N, C-alpha and C positions, 0 to 999 in steps of 0.2 A: 683825625685821631683824637680820642677823648683826652681831656686835660690830665686825668689820672694816669692814662697810659703813657703820656709824654713825661710826666713827673717820675713814674716808676722806671721808665726806659732810661732816663737820664741818670737816675740813681744807680741803676744796674750797670750802666757803662762805667761809672766811677769805681764800683766794687770790682768789676772784672779786671780793671787796671791795677788796683792796689791790694786786693786780697789774694793770697796764694791759693787759688781754688783747686790746685792739684792735691794739696794736703789738708785743705780746710773746707768743710761744707756747713759750718755754723758761723753766721755773721749777720750784722745788721744791714738791712736793705734800705730802710727808710728811717731817718732819725728826726722825726717831727719837723720843726721849723727849718732845721739845717738842710732838709731835702725838699722843702716847700709843701709839706703836708702837716699843718698845725695839729698839735696834740695827738698825733698818731705815730706809733713805731711799728715797723714790720721787721721781724727777724726770720731768717731762713735757717732751718736745721735739716740739712739734707733735703729730702722730698717733702718736708713738713714746714708749713708757714704759720707763724704766730703773729697775729695783729693785736696791738693793744691800743685802746682808745682812752684818752685821759679827759675827754669832754664828750657830750652827747653829739652823735652824728646821725643825720637822717638816713633812713634805710636806703633811699635811692642813691645817696652818695656812697654808702658802703658797697652797694651792688656794683657801682662803677669801679671801685677799688678792687673788688673780688674778680670782676670780669677782666680787668687789666692784668692781674696776677696770673690768672688762668692762661691768658693769651701769651704772656711773656715767659712764664716759668713752668707751666704745666705741673703744679704740685699735686701730690697724692692726697694731702689733707690741708685744710685751712682751719685754724682755730682762732676764735677771737676772745679776748679778755677785755671786759669793760671795767676801768679803774677810776671811778669818780671819787672825788674827795669826800671822806667821811662815810663811804659806803663799802660794803664787802666787795671783793673782786668777784665778778661774774664771768664764768668760762663757758663758752658754747662752741660746738662743732658746726662749722659752716659747710664744709664738704669733706667727704671721705667716710671710712667705715666707723671709726671711733676716735675720740680725743687721744692723741698719741701719748703713751706713757711707757716707761722702761724700754726706751729705744736708745741707740748709740749714735752720737754725732762725732765728727772728727775736727780737731783743731791742730794745725801744724803736725799732722800725722799721729796725733795722740787721741785716744778714745775716751769719751765721757758719756756717762749715763744721764739721760735727759727725761724729764716728764713735764707735760703741759698741765697736769692736774694739780700741781702745787699752787697756792695762791699767787704770790708775786714772782717767785723765782722758778727757774727751770732746771737748776742744778749747775748752771754755768753762766757766769757774768761775762758776756761777750766783749764788753769794753776793756777788759783786763788782758786781752790776748797778747799784746806786745809786751806788757809788763811781766806776764808769766814767762815769756821767752827770756827776758832779762834774768829772772830768777834761775832759770835752767842753765844759763851761761855762767852764772856766778856760784853755783851750788856744789861744784866738784869737791868731794872729800869733806864737806861741811856737815855738821850736825845742825839740823834745822828745826826750830820751834815755830809752829804755825798756830797762832792764836785766833779764835773766832774762825776756825778753818772752813766752816760750811761743808762743802763736799770735797775739800782738800785738793782742789785743782792746782794750787801753787805747789803743794807737796808732791803731786804726781810729776809735774815738770821738774822739780828739784831732784827727785829720785832718778828720773830719766837723764838728768844732767850729771849724775854720779854722786849725789849726796850720800854721805855715810849712813845717815838714818834721819827720819823725820819724826817729830812728836806733834801730834795733832789734837787740839783742844777745842771743843765746842759744847755748848749747853744742851744741844739737841741730840738725843740718842739716834733719831732718824738720820740726821746729817752725818753722824759717825758711821752708821751702817752704809750710807750712800758713799762715803769716803772709801770704805774698804772695797766696795764694788768697783770704784774707779781704779784702785790699785790692781785689782784682779783683772780688769779689762785690758790693762797694759802690761800684763805678765810680771807684775811686781809682787813680791812675797810680803803680804801685809804683816806677817809674823816678825819681820825684821824692823818693823816700825811700831811706834806707840800711838794708840788711839784712846783719848780720854774724854769721857762725858763729864763735863764739869764747868764751873765758873772760872773764867780766865783770871779774874782778880784773886780768887782763892788760890789758884794754882801758881800764879807768878809769886805770890807771897810764900807758898810752900817751897817752890824751887829755890828761892833766895835763902830761906831758912836752911835748906839742905845743902846749900852751896853749889847747886847745879848751874852750869853755864852753857851757852850755845854759841855756835859760829855764825848763825844767821837766825834772825827772829822776824817773823812777819806778823804785823798787827793790822788787820783789816776789819775793824769793828763795825757793828750796826750804828746808825746815826744816833739811835736812842734805845736804851734797854734798861730793864729793871731786874735786879737779882734779889735774893733774900735779904741782903745786907745794904744794897746801894742802888741809887738811880744814876745811870751813866748817860750823859749827853755829850756827844763827840766834841762840839765846839767849845765847851768849857773844860772838859776832862781829859782831852787828848794829851796835854803836856804831862799830866800825872802818869798816863799810860805809857808814854815814851820814856819817862824817867824810870819806871818799873822795868821796861825793856832793856834800857842801857845798863841797869844794875845786873842783868843776867847775861850780858854780852861779853864774850871773850875778846881779848885784844885782837885788833885787826878784823873783828867781826863786822857784820852788816846788819843794821836794823832798818826794816822797811815799815813804813806807815802809809796807809791808804784810806781815803774816805771819798764817798761820792755825794756828800752833802753840798748841794749847790749854793746854799746861802752862806756857807763858809768858803769864801773865795781864796785864791792864792795869797793875796796881800794880807788878809786876816790871819791865815795860817802862819805866815812868816812873822807877823807882829807878835803872835802868841808863842812862837817856838822858843824864845829865850826863857819862858816860864818853866821849861824842862828843868832848869838848874835848881828849882825849888824842891825837886823830887829825886835828885841824884847828885852825887859829888863828882861823877865822871864827866870829863870833857867830851865833846863830840864834834864831828865835822859833817857838813852837808855834802854828800857825794854825788847826788843825782836827783833830778826832778823830771817827772813826765806826767802824761795824762792819758786820755782815751785813744783808741785806735782810729785810723783814717776812715773807718766806716761809721764813725760817730761825729759827723760835722755839726757845727752850730752856726747860726746866722749872725751872731754878733750883736743882735738887737734884742730878741726875746731872751736870749741867754748871752750875756756880754763876754763871758770867758768860760773855758772848759770847766765842767763840773767835777771831773775826776782828778783828785790830787794823789800823786804817788811819789813819795820822797824816800831817799836812802841816806841813812846816817852811818857814820863809822866812829 
């Protein structure tokens, strides 16, 4: 048996045990060093496989990986993305008719529109699956503000969990259109929800000025972004962002903050958390802390602790 086949077989055995495959066909099969395949991730979206390389791999080694995937999973398509530092993402079809776009994947029996043609993202961050479920369980009758909403997967879960309404804000018009499609796919009436193409910093200021408040606020910002007025870097600016969020939070509300920035580990996050009080007079409690799903293992050496931080404040 080839070493690639045994690596993938072992990883597949783990996923079969821990991922609810009856209602989920989108999950991570190989998580780099955590599954013994350095600088490679392999994601399954139904019958389509996406392989991402974060360093150069010889063609012969790639062929070994593709061969093993065909033998074990018989996919309809395999797409590769080469993501080398400082270079544009390169996307190529390895097998199948064409690079998959505008297809639907399932997560916990919820439908999401997926595309492999977008640079880094596919429309769904698979590592947040368990955290989305938490939002669904907490959302009943709540008015939810989802900032940096991307394709609004958290809002879809919240709505299916009985949220009274969601307000979704993202700078990208394309992301907002994608969000509406996700609502439509799950038979949710987008007209009962708000979709705003705009800068979160501007809108949080506007909401505060208007006295608008919310029962649940989700802040899942990019690690780094620039707007017309400011440069945002999550590791220095997140206390200000959380302060803004707390100012808009109703009593007994829940504020969620998440970041996947690996260089800001949990200890650094908690060291900086008290700085929130520089940006709000409201007291807060830490209600919960979690990370990525079981299909995103790490080896504890190349990555010493989980990269995804998900915290809930009240």
